N, C-alpha and C positions, 0 to 999 in steps of 0.2 A: 503494501500499501505506499510506502513511505517513497519507497523509488518511482511510482508513479507519479507523484507528487511532486518527485524533483523534476521529473521529467515534463510534467505540466507549466512550472515553476516558470521553468528553464526556457521553454516557449514562449511564454504569456511576456518573457522581453522584448519579444519582434512586438507584440500587439503593441506593447506599453508605449515605444519609441516610434512604431507607425502612430498613435491614438495623441500623442502628444503635438504634433502635427496644427492639430485644431486647438485643442485643449492644455492646460497648465496641470501642473503635477496635482494640484488639490481636489480641483474640481474630474482629473481624468478618475484618482483616487475614491470622491463622493460617490461617481454616477456608476463605475464598476463595482463598488462596496454594496452598494444599493444595489446593483439588477443580483450581487451574489444573493441578496440576502430573500428578494422579490421572489427570487427562482426558489428557495428553498421552501416558502410557506405553502404550497398546496399539501405539502407531506406532512405536516403537522395535521391533515383529513386521516390519516393512516396512520401516524405514529404517534399515539397518546406517550406520555411523560411518566414513568412508574410513580406512584404514592407516593415514596420514599425522598422524590426530588421535590422539595417545596418550590413555591414563586421566590421569595424572599432570596434563599441563596442563589438562583438562580439568574435574579438580576443584579445583585451583587459580583458573583462569577464574570456575566456579558460584559459592567460597567469596565471592571479591572480588565480584562482580556482584551477589551474595545481600546481601553484608554492607552494599554501597551503598546498594540497593533496599528495604532495611530501614530505613537511619537517613534514608534521604529519605521515605519513611511512616511512620517514627515521630514525627519532627520535626513533618511536617506535623499530625498531628493535634494532636499535643500542645500545638502553638503557637495552634491555634483554643479552646485552652484561657481563652486569654488576650486574644483576639484576634476584630474580625468576621469572620464568612466573607470579606465585601469585601477586606477586607485581606489577611487570605490568598491568597485566588484571584490580586489582584494582584500580591503580592510572589514567591508562588510562580513565578508569570509569567515572572519575572526573568532565570530560565534561559535566555530565548530571547537574551539578551543575553550572559550568562554562558560559553553555552557557546563563541560565538568569542573569548571574553575569557581565560577558560581555554586555548584554545586557541592561542594565542599566546605563552603559558606553558610548553607543549611541543612548539612549532616550527613551529604550525600556521597557512597565513595563509587572511585573510580577503579575497575582492573588497569593490568600494565596494558591490555594488548586494545583496551581504548585510547588510551593518550599515544602510542604508537600511531594508531590508524588515524586520531586529531590531527599528528603533526605531518605525517605521511600527504594528509589533504590538502592541510593548509599548504604543503610546499608545493602541493602540484595548482592551488588553487592560486599559490606567486606564480606558476610559468606559464597558467593560463591564462592571467588577468594581467602581467606584468608591463607597467608604463616607466615611468619615477620615480619612485620612494625615495630620494637622497636629499631630499627637503619637505620635512609635513608642513601645510598652510592649516588656515582656518577649516576650510572644507575637511581635510583628513580629521581633524579632531571628531568632528560631526559627525560623518562616518561610522567614528570609532563609540561613539554615543550612540548613535542606529545600532550597532553591533550589540551593543551590551541590552540593548533593547531587545533585542531578533533573541539575543538568549535568555532574557528573563522571558519571553512568551513562551519558548518551546518549552521553561521548566515551569511557567505558571501553566499551562495547558496538560502538562503531564500530571501535575497534582488535580487538575478541576477534571479533568474527564471523565473518571472513577465517580465524582462525587455528583457530577449533574447529567440532566441527557445532554448527550452529546447534539443534536437537533437544533434543539432549541437555544444551545449555547452558541453555535456556529451562528445562525441566525441574529440573537442577539448583540454580538460581540463585531459582526459588521454594520449592524445598523446604525451601532453607537459611533464604529468607526468613520461609516461614510457622511453621520451630522457632523462630527468636529468635520471632517474632510469640509464638507459644504460650507459649512460658517467662515471658516478660512478664505476659499477659492472665494467667499462673496466678498470682503473683505481688501484682500491682496490680488485679484482676478477676475475682478468683476469685468472689465472689457473680454473678458475667453470665454467664461464660463457662461454658452447662451446656448437657449436651444438648434440655434443653427449651425455653431461649430461641434455641438453635440451629435446631430446627424449627419454631418461628415465624417464623423468618427464610429458612427456604429458597428464599424462590422469589428476593430481593436476593444470597443467597451464590451462587446457579445463576449468577444471569447476570452476577455480578462475578467468581467463580469459572471459569465456563467459558469466556464470551465475550470478557470484559473482559482474564484475564490466563491463559488457555489459550491465547487464539485473538490478541489485539493483541499482549500482550506477543511473542508469536513473531513475528509480523508486524515485530513493529518490531526484534527481530535479523538476519531476513532482508534488511529493507529497507534497514538500514544497512549491509548490505555493497554500497551501490550507490549510498547519499544522504552528501554529505557532511557531517558533524554538524551545523554551524549549518545548513545546510536541513532539515536534520531536525526541527530542534531548532523551528524555527518553523511548519515543516509542524505540528507534532504541537501547538503552541500552540493551533490551533484546537480542541482539543479544549474550550475554553471557552464559542465559541461554541456545539459542538454541546450543553454543559451546558445554560445561557441557554434553546434550542429545545427540548432535552427538558424541562426544569422548566419552560415556556410550553406544551408540550403535553402533560404529562402530571401535573403537579401546579398548572396551572392560576398559574403564577407571570405576571408581565406585563411586557414589552419596555417601557424608559425611549427616548425620542430617541438621548438619549446611547451607550444601550446600543448599538441601531441603527447608529450612526455609528462608535462602536465595534469593532463587528465587519465592518462595511467596511473599517476601516483595516486590520483585520489580516488581509483577505482581501485589500486590495491589499498589504501585505506580503508576503506571501506569495509573491503575481506576481510583484511584484519583483525579488525575491531568485530569481527560478528562470529572467529572463529570459534571460542568460549561458549557460544550458542549452539554452534550447529555440532559440535562436538556432546555437549549436554542431550541436545535431540537424539543424535547416534546414540549414546547408553542407554537413554528410558525406551527407545525403540528397538536396540537390543533385548531390553528384560522383554519386554515386549512378549517379542517374537521367541 
């Protein structure tokens, strides 16, 4: 599930780039997150929340997850104004390591395979998105703060997913993020945040809203009920590989030798992080046989 999430998010970078031709970042985020929430609303008729999942807890969870989601998306977009896309991609991807580091602060333990896999994934991400990190500018700092927010979101979802209804948590966090993005867009992107511009970007909004938000973010919540946060971060970091492949496939962007090596390092890091779980599963299957 998490690998599918990474692929969907990776291809969403193409949609987001095309959508920005008519809309500002906050306006685009407002529309795609609201569309994602609306796409899930019909499912409420078929999936009833367990009686143990109270509305008060769900409301708090949605506000918290939506706020962190908005912070991460906003810092990432604001950082792009001051730094390069390569720097932004690499620094944002540091959440691979920030997840287990923050996990230690809240009492979670991380095995050595996860650390090795995470470091390999970071090295691969550096090779894939490297531009120039010789100097740190204001945009890089914003991207680093955004990476902390993405790491916090992964840990937060891991904590909330087993406690509240996943479908309703997804919808509520999307609505919160959409409202906050829309309010900011009305203040600083009023000229571009129009119906005409939204119609010009309907295709990117449709993919980013229905597929990237409606499907992928919901799958993330469901999958993280069964995956350790650090493992989830490493697997989802493969969105950078999917983004590079999507750019090559649809935008005629080229892969460098370093980029191909970076993709290989990231895949190796994911596999190493999963080895203990695979061995454990093999032992369980052997006992059953």
